C-alpha distance (Angstrom), angle and dihedral (degrees) to the residues before:
residue distance angle dihedral
X1 . . .
X2 3.82 . .
X3 3.79 90.1 .
X4 3.82 89.9 53.7
X5 3.84 91.0 53.5
X6 3.80 91.9 49.7
X7 3.79 88.8 50.5
X8 3.81 90.8 48.1
X9 3.80 92.4 51.9
X10 3.80 92.2 46.1
X11 3.79 90.9 49.9
X12 3.81 91.1 50.4
X13 3.79 92.7 50.0
X14 3.76 90.7 47.5
X15 3.81 91.5 49.1
X16 3.82 91.3 50.1
X17 3.80 91.7 48.9
X18 3.78 91.1 47.0
X19 3.80 91.1 52.2
X20 3.82 90.6 51.1
X21 3.80 90.9 50.6
X22 3.81 90.8 48.7
X23 3.80 91.2 49.6
X24 3.84 92.3 50.5
X25 3.80 92.1 48.0
X26 3.80 92.2 48.2
X27 3.80 91.2 49.8
X28 3.82 90.1 50.8
X29 3.78 91.7 49.4
X30 3.79 92.6 49.6
X31 3.81 95.9 46.5
X32 3.81 98.6 36.1
X33 3.81 112.3 111.0
X34 3.77 117.6 -119.1
X35 3.82 105.8 -95.3
X36 3.80 90.3 -151.0
X37 3.79 110.7 -157.0
X38 3.82 93.7 -11.4
X39 3.80 118.0 109.2
X40 3.78 124.2 -176.6
X41 3.78 113.0 -110.4
X42 3.82 94.1 10.4
X43 3.80 125.7 107.4
X44 3.79 108.7 -131.3
X45 3.80 119.0 -146.7
X46 3.80 112.3 -130.0
X47 3.81 129.5 -162.0
X48 3.78 136.8 -173.2
X49 3.80 89.1 -100.6
X50 3.81 98.8 49.9
X51 3.82 101.2 31.4
X52 3.82 100.0 96.3
X53 3.79 95.3 41.5
X54 3.80 95.1 46.9
X55 3.80 94.1 44.4
X56 3.82 91.1 51.2
X57 3.82 88.9 61.0
X58 3.80 96.0 54.4
X59 3.80 114.3 110.8
X60 3.82 93.1 177.5
X61 3.80 132.3 52.9
X62 3.81 111.7 -76.0
X63 3.81 121.7 -141.5
X64 3.80 111.0 -160.2
X65 3.80 126.8 -164.2
X66 3.82 111.0 -151.0
X67 3.82 102.8 -159.4
X68 3.81 146.7 148.9
X69 3.80 132.2 -143.2
X70 3.82 94.0 -121.9
X71 3.83 93.1 52.1
X72 3.84 111.6 105.5
X73 3.84 94.9 -167.3
X74 3.83 88.1 51.9
X75 3.80 89.0 56.4
X76 3.80 90.1 50.3
X77 3.82 91.2 53.0
X78 3.82 96.1 44.2
X79 3.85 98.1 84.8
X80 3.82 90.8 44.7
X81 3.81 91.0 52.2
X82 3.82 90.9 46.3
X83 3.81 92.0 51.3
X84 3.79 91.3 48.7
X85 3.81 90.7 50.7
X86 3.80 89.1 58.0
X87 3.80 95.5 41.9
X88 3.81 96.2 47.2
X89 3.80 92.4 45.7
X90 3.80 109.5 147.5
X91 3.81 92.3 18.6
X92 3.82 101.3 66.2
X93 3.78 140.3 0.0
X94 3.79 122.2 -124.4
X95 3.79 128.4 -148.4
X96 3.77 140.6 165.8
X97 3.77 133.9 -150.0
X98 3.80 127.0 -165.7
X99 3.81 105.5 -131.3
X100 3.82 93.9 -156.2
X101 3.80 93.7 55.7
X102 3.82 94.9 36.5
X103 3.78 107.0 41.0
X104 3.80 95.8 151.2
X105 3.81 93.4 63.7
X106 3.81 92.5 40.3
X107 3.81 90.3 53.9
X108 3.80 92.4 43.5
X109 3.81 90.2 59.7
X110 3.79 96.5 39.7
X111 3.79 97.4 -111.4
X112 3.81 104.3 172.0
X113 3.82 99.7 151.4
X114 3.78 133.0 33.2
X115 2.91 145.0 -103.4
X116 3.77 87.0 44.6
X117 3.79 120.0 168.2
X118 3.80 118.1 -163.6
X119 3.78 123.0 -172.0
X120 3.81 115.3 -150.6
X121 3.77 124.3 -162.6
X122 3.78 120.7 -178.7
X123 3.80 88.6 -2.0
X124 3.82 94.1 -58.9
X125 3.80 129.6 102.7
X126 3.81 110.2 -108.3
X127 3.81 103.4 165.3
X128 3.80 138.1 22.7
X129 3.79 131.8 -164.7
X130 3.80 118.8 -172.2
X131 3.79 124.9 -164.1
X132 3.78 138.8 12.3
X133 3.80 93.6 -48.4
X134 3.80 96.1 156.2
X135 3.75 126.8 -131.1
X136 3.84 96.7 -54.1
X137 3.80 92.1 58.8
X138 3.79 93.5 49.9
X139 3.79 94.7 43.5
X140 3.79 93.0 49.7
X141 3.82 90.5 55.2
X142 3.80 93.7 44.9
X143 3.81 97.8 45.3
X144 3.81 92.1 54.1
X145 3.79 89.2 65.8
X146 3.79 103.5 38.3
X147 3.78 116.5 102.7
């Protein structure tokens, strides 16, 4: 009988805690801003035509990979950037833009060499990393601007 009462109390505490968790999650879902096209852990492809609109909907820092298909160092950095997008999910958004197909945006942000990684915060560039610097170089730039 005593074991049944302990189980009953534990179940009640667990139910109360579960209800609190549900309430917090529901409140977050209701008040969370629409992320628009941004998805945690996914690298979004940007273009000259969608750049301004998509960037205006970002509520987290955005790390953008300016790249080209013919660029060997860009290909070396691609899996590193993809892994970081998954690992920093919920802390930053990740995007890429092909500089050959989107020269207006590349020029606008002074991209002269690739790979060129630009971190945006509040819609403005705050950090730039040029070259195949590996994961440490990208993480150092990103971590400086995460809250």
